[in-house]
C-alpha positions as CSV (number, residue, x, y, z in Angstrom):
1,M,7.5,-40.3,-1.5
2,T,6.6,-37.7,1.1
3,D,4.0,-40.0,2.7
4,T,6.6,-42.8,2.9
5,I,9.1,-40.5,4.6
6,A,6.4,-39.3,7.0
7,Q,5.5,-43.0,7.9
8,I,9.1,-44.0,8.5
9,N,9.7,-40.9,10.5
10,G,6.6,-41.5,12.6
11,V,7.9,-44.9,13.7
12,V,11.4,-43.6,14.5
13,N,10.0,-40.6,16.3
14,G,7.9,-42.7,18.5
15,I,11.0,-44.7,19.6
16,V,13.3,-41.7,19.9
17,W,10.8,-39.7,22.0
18,G,9.6,-42.6,24.0
19,V,9.6,-42.7,27.8
20,P,13.3,-43.9,28.1
21,A,14.5,-41.0,26.0
22,L,12.5,-38.5,28.0
23,V,13.8,-40.0,31.3
24,L,17.3,-39.7,29.9
25,L,16.8,-36.1,28.9
26,I,15.2,-34.8,32.1
27,G,17.2,-37.2,34.3
28,T,20.4,-35.7,33.0
29,G,19.3,-32.2,33.9
30,V,18.1,-33.3,37.4
31,L,21.4,-35.1,38.0
32,M,23.5,-32.1,37.0
33,T,21.3,-29.9,39.1
34,V,21.8,-32.1,42.2
35,I,25.6,-32.7,41.9
36,T,26.3,-29.0,41.3
37,K,24.2,-28.2,44.4
38,F,21.4,-26.5,42.5
39,F,23.9,-24.2,40.8
40,Q,21.3,-22.4,38.6
41,F,19.4,-21.3,41.7
42,T,22.1,-20.7,44.3
43,H,24.3,-18.7,41.9
44,F,21.5,-17.1,39.7
45,G,22.7,-13.6,40.8
46,H,26.3,-14.4,39.9
47,M,25.1,-15.8,36.5
48,W,23.2,-12.6,35.8
49,K,26.2,-10.4,36.9
50,E,28.7,-12.3,34.7
51,T,26.5,-12.4,31.6
52,I,24.0,-9.7,30.7
53,G,25.1,-7.6,33.7
54,S,28.7,-7.4,32.4
55,L,27.9,-6.3,28.9
56,F,28.9,-2.7,29.5
57,K,31.6,-3.4,32.0
58,K,34.0,-5.9,30.3
59,K,35.2,-5.1,26.8
60,D,36.1,-8.7,26.1
61,I,32.4,-9.6,26.5
62,L,31.4,-7.6,23.4
63,K,34.6,-7.8,21.4
64,S,37.3,-10.4,20.9
65,D,40.9,-9.4,20.3
66,D,41.6,-12.9,18.9
67,K,40.7,-12.9,15.2
68,H,40.2,-16.7,15.3
69,S,37.5,-16.5,18.0
70,I,34.3,-14.6,18.7
71,S,33.2,-12.6,21.7
72,Q,31.1,-14.1,24.5
73,F,28.1,-11.9,23.5
74,Q,28.5,-12.9,19.8
75,A,28.5,-16.6,20.9
76,L,25.3,-16.0,22.9
77,C,23.6,-14.2,20.0
78,T,24.6,-16.9,17.6
79,A,23.4,-19.6,20.0
80,L,20.1,-17.7,20.6
81,S,19.8,-17.2,16.9
82,A,19.6,-21.0,16.6
83,T,17.3,-21.5,19.6
84,I,14.9,-18.5,19.2
85,G,13.2,-19.6,16.1
86,T,9.9,-21.1,15.1
87,G,10.0,-23.3,18.2
88,N,9.2,-20.1,20.3
89,I,6.1,-19.3,18.2
90,A,4.8,-22.2,16.1
91,G,6.2,-24.8,18.5
92,I,4.5,-23.4,21.6
93,A,1.2,-23.1,19.7
94,Y,1.6,-26.7,18.6
95,A,2.4,-27.9,22.2
96,I,-0.7,-26.2,23.6
97,T,-3.1,-27.6,20.9
98,M,-1.5,-31.1,21.1
99,G,-0.8,-31.4,24.9
100,G,-3.2,-28.8,26.3
101,P,-2.2,-25.7,28.4
102,G,-0.5,-28.0,30.9
103,A,2.2,-28.6,28.4
104,V,3.5,-25.1,29.2
105,F,4.2,-26.2,32.8
106,W,6.3,-29.2,31.6
107,M,8.1,-26.9,29.2
108,W,9.1,-24.8,32.2
109,I,10.3,-27.9,34.1
110,A,12.3,-29.0,31.0
111,A,13.9,-25.5,30.9
112,I,14.7,-25.4,34.7
113,V,16.6,-28.6,34.6
114,G,17.8,-28.0,31.0
115,M,19.7,-24.9,32.3
116,M,22.2,-27.3,34.0
117,T,22.3,-29.6,31.0
118,N,23.2,-26.6,28.8
119,Y,25.6,-25.4,31.4
120,S,27.3,-28.8,31.6
121,E,27.6,-29.0,27.8
122,N,29.2,-25.6,27.6
123,V,31.7,-26.4,30.4
124,L,32.7,-29.6,28.7
125,G,32.8,-27.9,25.3
126,I,35.3,-25.3,26.5
127,F,37.3,-27.8,28.5
128,F,37.8,-30.2,25.6
129,R,38.0,-27.8,22.7
130,R,41.0,-27.5,20.5
131,R,42.1,-25.4,17.5
132,N,41.9,-26.4,13.9
133,I,44.4,-25.8,11.1
134,K,43.0,-22.2,10.7
135,G,43.6,-21.5,14.4
136,E,39.8,-21.5,15.1
137,W,38.4,-23.1,18.2
138,C,36.6,-26.4,17.7
139,G,34.4,-27.8,20.4
140,G,31.2,-29.7,20.9
141,A,29.8,-33.1,22.0
142,M,31.8,-34.9,19.4
143,Y,35.1,-33.7,21.0
144,Y,34.1,-34.4,24.6
145,L,32.8,-37.8,23.5
146,R,36.0,-38.8,21.7
147,D,38.5,-37.2,24.0
148,G,36.6,-37.2,27.3
149,L,34.6,-40.4,27.3
150,G,37.2,-42.0,25.1
151,S,39.9,-41.3,27.8
152,K,38.1,-43.5,30.3
153,K,39.1,-47.2,30.7
154,H,37.8,-49.4,28.0
155,C,35.8,-46.5,26.4
156,K,38.1,-45.4,23.6
157,T,36.2,-47.1,20.8
158,L,32.8,-46.3,22.4
159,G,33.8,-42.6,22.6
160,K,34.8,-42.5,18.9
161,I,31.6,-44.3,17.8
162,L,29.3,-41.9,19.8
163,A,31.3,-38.9,18.5
164,V,30.7,-40.0,14.9
165,L,27.0,-40.8,15.5
166,F,26.5,-37.4,17.1
167,S,28.1,-35.6,14.2
168,V,26.0,-37.5,11.6
169,F,22.8,-36.8,13.5
170,A,23.9,-33.1,13.9
171,I,24.3,-32.7,10.2
172,F,20.9,-34.2,9.5
173,A,19.4,-32.1,12.3
174,S,20.9,-29.0,10.7
175,F,18.9,-29.8,7.6
176,G,15.7,-30.3,9.7
177,I,15.4,-28.0,12.7
178,G,18.0,-25.6,11.4
179,N,16.9,-25.4,7.8
180,M,13.7,-26.9,6.4
181,G,11.6,-26.3,9.6
182,Q,12.6,-22.6,9.5
183,V,12.2,-22.1,5.8
184,V,8.7,-23.6,5.9
185,S,7.7,-21.2,8.6
186,I,9.0,-18.2,6.6
187,K,7.1,-19.4,3.6
188,E,3.8,-19.8,5.5
189,S,4.1,-16.4,7.2
190,I,4.9,-14.6,3.9
191,A,2.2,-16.6,2.0
192,G,-0.3,-15.5,4.6
193,I,0.4,-11.8,3.9
194,F,0.5,-11.9,0.1
195,A,-2.2,-14.6,-0.1
196,F,-0.4,-16.9,-2.6
197,T,-3.1,-19.0,-4.3
198,D,-1.7,-19.7,-7.8
199,N,1.5,-21.4,-8.8
200,T,2.3,-22.0,-5.1
201,T,5.2,-24.4,-6.0
202,V,6.7,-21.7,-8.2
203,N,6.3,-19.1,-5.6
204,S,7.8,-21.3,-3.0
205,L,10.8,-22.0,-5.1
206,I,11.3,-18.3,-5.8
207,L,11.2,-17.6,-2.1
208,G,13.6,-20.5,-1.5
209,C,16.1,-19.2,-4.0
210,I,16.0,-15.7,-2.5
211,L,16.6,-17.0,1.0
212,M,19.4,-19.2,-0.3
213,L,21.2,-16.2,-1.9
214,V,20.9,-14.1,1.2
215,A,22.0,-16.9,3.5
216,A,25.0,-17.6,1.2
217,L,26.3,-14.1,1.7
218,V,26.6,-14.8,5.4
219,I,27.3,-18.5,5.7
220,I,30.2,-18.6,3.2
221,G,32.0,-16.1,5.4
222,G,32.2,-18.5,8.3
223,I,31.7,-18.0,12.0
224,T,32.9,-14.4,12.3
225,R,30.5,-13.2,9.6
226,I,27.6,-15.4,11.1
227,A,28.4,-14.0,14.6
228,K,28.5,-10.4,13.3
229,A,25.2,-10.8,11.5
230,N,23.4,-12.4,14.5
231,E,24.9,-9.9,16.9
232,K,22.8,-7.3,15.1
233,I,19.7,-9.4,14.3
234,V,19.1,-11.2,17.6
235,P,18.8,-8.3,20.0
236,F,16.6,-6.4,17.6
237,M,14.2,-9.3,16.9
238,A,14.0,-10.3,20.6
239,V,13.1,-6.8,21.7
240,F,10.7,-6.4,18.7
241,Y,8.8,-9.6,19.6
242,I,8.8,-9.1,23.4
243,I,7.3,-5.6,23.1
244,G,4.5,-6.9,20.8
245,A,3.8,-9.8,23.1
246,F,3.6,-7.6,26.2
247,V,1.2,-5.2,24.5
248,I,-1.2,-8.1,23.7
249,I,-0.9,-9.6,27.2
250,L,-1.6,-6.2,28.8
251,M,-4.6,-5.7,26.6
252,N,-6.0,-9.0,27.9
253,Y,-4.8,-8.5,31.5
254,R,-8.0,-9.9,33.0
255,M,-7.2,-13.2,31.4
256,I,-3.7,-13.5,32.8
257,G,-4.9,-15.2,36.0
258,P,-7.1,-17.7,34.2
259,A,-4.3,-18.5,31.8
260,F,-1.9,-19.4,34.6
261,A,-4.6,-21.4,36.3
262,S,-5.2,-23.4,33.2
263,I,-1.5,-24.1,32.9
264,F,-1.1,-25.5,36.4
265,T,-4.5,-27.3,36.7
266,N,-4.1,-29.0,33.3
267,A,-0.5,-30.1,34.0
268,F,-1.8,-32.5,36.7
269,S,-5.6,-32.7,36.3
270,M,-7.0,-36.2,36.2
271,K,-10.5,-35.0,35.4
272,A,-9.8,-33.8,31.9
273,V,-12.4,-35.2,29.4
274,G,-13.1,-37.9,32.0
275,G,-11.9,-41.0,33.7
276,G,-9.1,-43.0,32.2
277,V,-8.5,-40.4,29.5
278,G,-7.0,-38.2,32.1
279,G,-3.8,-40.1,32.5
280,A,-3.3,-40.1,28.7
281,L,-3.8,-36.4,28.6
282,I,-1.3,-35.8,31.3
283,K,1.2,-37.9,29.3
284,Q,0.5,-35.8,26.3
285,A,1.1,-32.6,28.2
286,V,4.4,-33.9,29.6
287,T,5.5,-35.3,26.3
288,W,4.7,-32.2,24.2
289,G,5.9,-29.8,26.9
290,F,9.3,-31.6,27.0
291,K,9.5,-32.0,23.2
292,R,8.7,-28.3,22.5
293,G,10.9,-27.2,25.4
294,V,13.9,-29.0,23.8
295,F,12.9,-27.9,20.3
296,S,13.0,-24.3,21.6
297,N,16.0,-24.1,23.9
298,E,17.9,-27.2,22.5
299,A,19.3,-28.0,26.0
300,G,20.5,-31.6,25.8
301,L,21.1,-31.7,22.1
302,G,24.7,-30.6,22.3
303,S,24.2,-28.1,19.5
304,S,24.8,-24.6,20.9
305,V,28.0,-25.8,22.6
306,M,29.6,-25.8,19.2
307,V,29.3,-22.0,18.9
308,H,29.9,-21.4,22.6
309,S,33.2,-23.2,22.2
310,A,34.3,-20.6,19.6
311,S,34.2,-17.9,22.3
312,N,37.2,-16.0,23.5
313,V,36.5,-17.1,27.1
314,K,39.1,-18.8,29.2
315,E,37.0,-20.2,32.1
316,P,34.7,-23.1,31.2
317,V,32.3,-22.1,33.9
318,T,32.0,-18.6,32.5
319,Q,30.6,-20.0,29.2
320,G,28.5,-22.3,31.2
321,L,26.8,-19.3,32.8
322,W,25.9,-18.0,29.4
323,G,24.3,-21.4,28.7
324,I,22.1,-21.0,31.8
325,F,21.1,-17.5,30.6
326,E,20.4,-18.8,27.1
327,V,17.8,-21.4,28.3
328,F,16.3,-18.9,30.8
329,F,15.8,-16.2,28.2
330,D,14.7,-18.5,25.4
331,T,12.1,-20.6,27.3
332,I,11.2,-18.9,30.6
333,I,10.8,-15.5,28.9
334,V,10.2,-15.8,25.2
335,C,8.2,-19.1,25.1
336,T,6.2,-18.1,28.1
337,L,5.2,-14.8,26.4
338,T,4.0,-16.8,23.3
339,A,2.0,-19.1,25.5
340,L,0.3,-16.2,27.3
341,I,-0.5,-14.5,24.0
342,I,-2.4,-17.6,22.9
343,L,-4.0,-18.4,26.3
344,T,-5.1,-14.8,27.1
345,S,-6.5,-14.0,23.6
346,G,-9.5,-16.3,23.8
347,I,-8.5,-18.3,20.7
348,V,-8.1,-21.7,22.5
349,D,-10.1,-23.7,25.0
350,L,-8.4,-23.2,28.3
351,H,-9.2,-26.7,29.4
352,T,-8.1,-28.7,26.4
353,G,-6.0,-26.2,24.4
354,A,-8.1,-26.9,21.3
355,S,-8.0,-24.1,18.8
356,L,-11.5,-22.5,18.5
357,S,-11.0,-21.4,15.0
358,G,-9.2,-24.5,13.7
359,A,-5.9,-22.6,13.2
360,T,-2.8,-24.4,14.4
361,K,0.9,-23.8,14.9
362,L,2.0,-20.5,13.3
363,G,-1.5,-19.7,12.2
364,L,-2.7,-19.8,15.8
365,A,-0.1,-17.3,17.0
366,T,-0.7,-15.1,13.9
367,E,-4.5,-15.1,14.7
368,A,-3.7,-13.6,18.1
369,F,-1.7,-10.8,16.6
370,T,-4.2,-10.0,13.8
371,M,-7.1,-10.1,16.4
372,H,-5.4,-7.2,18.3
373,F,-3.5,-5.3,15.6
374,G,-5.5,-6.1,12.5
375,A,-3.6,-6.3,9.2
376,F,-0.5,-4.9,10.9
377,G,-0.5,-7.9,13.2
378,G,-0.1,-10.2,10.2
379,I,2.8,-8.1,8.9
380,F,4.3,-8.0,12.4
381,M,4.3,-11.8,12.7
382,A,5.7,-12.3,9.2
383,V,8.6,-10.0,10.0
384,A,9.1,-11.6,13.5
385,V,9.0,-15.2,12.1
386,T,11.3,-14.3,9.2
387,L,13.9,-12.8,11.5
388,F,13.6,-15.6,14.0
389,A,13.7,-18.4,11.4
390,F,16.4,-16.9,9.2
391,S,18.7,-16.3,12.2
392,T,18.2,-19.9,13.2
393,V,19.2,-21.0,9.7
394,L,22.5,-19.0,10.1
395,G,23.2,-20.5,13.5
396,W,22.5,-24.1,12.5
397,S,24.6,-23.7,9.4
398,Y,27.6,-23.3,11.7
399,Y,26.6,-26.3,13.8
400,G,26.4,-28.5,10.7
401,T,29.7,-27.1,9.5
402,K,31.5,-28.1,12.7
403,A,30.0,-31.6,12.7
404,W,31.0,-32.0,9.0
405,E,34.5,-30.7,9.9
406,F,34.9,-33.3,12.6
407,L,34.0,-36.1,10.2
408,F,35.7,-34.9,7.0
409,G,38.2,-32.2,7.9
410,T,38.3,-28.4,7.8
411,K,39.1,-28.1,4.0
412,S,36.0,-30.0,3.0
413,T,33.4,-27.8,4.8
414,V,32.7,-25.9,1.6
415,I,30.9,-29.0,0.4
416,Y,28.6,-29.0,3.4
417,K,27.8,-25.3,3.0
418,V,26.8,-25.9,-0.7
419,I,24.5,-28.8,0.3
420,F,23.0,-26.8,3.2
421,L,22.2,-23.9,0.9
422,G,20.6,-26.3,-1.6
423,V,18.4,-27.7,1.2
424,I,17.0,-24.2,1.8
425,V,15.4,-24.4,-1.6
426,A,14.2,-27.9,-1.1
427,G,12.7,-27.0,2.3
428,S,10.6,-24.3,0.7
429,T,8.4,-26.9,-0.9
430,L,7.7,-29.0,2.2
431,T,4.7,-28.9,4.5
432,A,5.1,-27.6,8.1
433,D,4.0,-30.9,9.7
434,L,6.7,-33.0,8.0
435,A,9.4,-30.4,8.6
436,L,8.6,-30.2,12.3
437,D,8.3,-34.0,12.7
438,L,11.6,-34.6,11.0
439,S,13.2,-32.0,13.2
440,D,11.8,-33.7,16.3
441,T,13.3,-37.0,15.2
442,F,16.8,-35.7,14.5
443,N,16.7,-33.7,17.7
444,G,16.1,-36.9,19.7
445,L,18.8,-38.9,17.8
446,M,21.3,-36.1,18.4
447,A,20.5,-35.9,22.1
448,I,21.1,-39.5,22.9
449,P,24.9,-39.7,22.4
450,N,25.3,-36.2,23.8
451,L,23.5,-37.0,27.0
452,I,25.5,-40.2,27.4
453,G,28.6,-38.0,27.2
454,V,27.3,-35.5,29.7
455,L,26.4,-38.2,32.2
456,T,29.7,-40.1,31.9
457,L,31.6,-36.8,32.3
458,S,29.4,-35.5,35.1
459,G,32.3,-35.9,37.5
460,T,34.4,-33.6,35.4
461,V,31.7,-31.0,35.3
462,M,31.4,-31.2,39.1
463,A,35.2,-30.9,39.6
464,I,35.4,-27.8,37.2
465,T,32.4,-26.2,38.9
466,N,33.8,-26.8,42.5
467,N,37.2,-25.5,41.3
468,Y,35.6,-22.3,40.0
469,V,33.4,-21.8,43.2
470,Q,36.5,-22.2,45.4
471,R,38.5,-19.7,43.4
472,K,35.8,-17.1,42.6
473,L,32.9,-17.5,45.0
474,N,34.2,-18.9,48.3
475,H,34.9,-15.7,50.2
476,K,35.7,-17.7,53.4
477,R,38.5,-19.6,51.7
478,K,41.8,-19.7,53.5
479,G,45.2,-20.3,52.0
480,T,46.3,-20.4,48.3
481,P,43.4,-21.0,45.8
482,P,43.5,-24.1,43.7
483,A,45.0,-23.9,40.2
484,P,42.2,-23.2,37.6
485,M,40.8,-26.1,35.5
486,L,40.7,-24.6,32.0
487,S,41.5,-27.4,29.5
488,F,41.9,-31.1,29.2
489,F,45.0,-30.5,27.1
490,D,48.2,-29.5,28.9
491,Q,49.4,-27.0,26.3
492,I,46.1,-25.2,26.1
493,Q,45.9,-25.2,29.9
494,K,49.2,-23.4,30.1
495,E,48.3,-20.9,27.4
496,Q,44.9,-20.1,29.0
497,E,46.5,-19.8,32.5
498,E,49.0,-17.3,31.1
499,A,46.2,-15.4,29.4
500,L,44.3,-15.2,32.7
501,K,47.3,-13.9,34.6
502,A,47.9,-11.3,31.9
503,E,44.3,-10.1,32.2
504,H,44.7,-9.6,36.0
């Protein structure tokens, strides 16, 4: 059964992650970068000031007075909980061994343009969000597909179809990238420490049941409980991992230069292995760099916008800025540190990325830590992976819940939560290869309708961005500033305008 699933998935994956899909993914980021006048570069300082720089200056960043919404920082932590997972560790190791060190360069490119894809998703998410029967904000690609794309001439049916497809793919993706892929990584890291050799299926099921029970305590409580949990887990786990990574890199400081050289030369080198193979290797580097970049930061999937839309923010662009920071921190910082750990530790060939010991994925990253810290290194990685992966499970449970809610209504979401918790147990019995491959496939399927929505609504993103720049950043502006663009819906627009005036 498993072999059959793997074969079918391999065929679908090859189509989903073919050249057209990669062009759509990166092309969307490039387009949004150009039409917003390279916003992620020209306003990087403003982004930093309005996100992390404002944490200790604006109380509404850390706390929401609205019981039906979460704070901007909680939204970021929950989004990061879903993105900072095994993709940052096992995924990067996988990219290097499969696509060579050059894959890291293409991962950076995917992140740079992905910043504006994520920005655009968040802007549209806030602009088209609405409240459900509980008074909670509901936003995401399914809403801007149905209400945004659907409002365009002759696109009403298309918008609805794409919204439904996105929601279906998001539910399955939550079982893959947000559940099984993470549970398998937790199992492998813990098994490595305790050296499970007998009754592995029994041990896996026991671990799966434990994870399910702990997850249930948080997931059943909804977004506020998930956000509160991730608000505590994410900052700790990020600092915990970054410190460990920096220590290893500094211990191997002589290899930092050669590591970067291998990244850049192998991203374009036509001499790798020889002759005509060079072009194929470059294609591998590009493909794996993009795939792992997306697996890590999820820009283009339309996933994190669902939790960003639950924020107490009024300005769509403000939440878009958090989206830029999310991709920057996840890929440019955390993923790069993982890549440097592997490339500076002497455990892979700097020309091909081949593992010298035969270890792959999580095992390769763990090898780097145990090489430098001994037995403690294995424990360190097990704790890091468990925190990273478990927080991802919590974040993706919310994404799947919102997709289910869109399809079947708010009252039925308890059914999804029960299924999701059951998949945790099932996922504990899978192999890492199948879990990662399934995740890749559903990521790609989810991205297609979302990116179509972002492209067709690119003019809306540009108008909202220009409106914000004119009101907030154009210091040479003369006359009365334009009215803010806060919501697609007149009633919500009025409410948010009044709230903004009250704040000032």
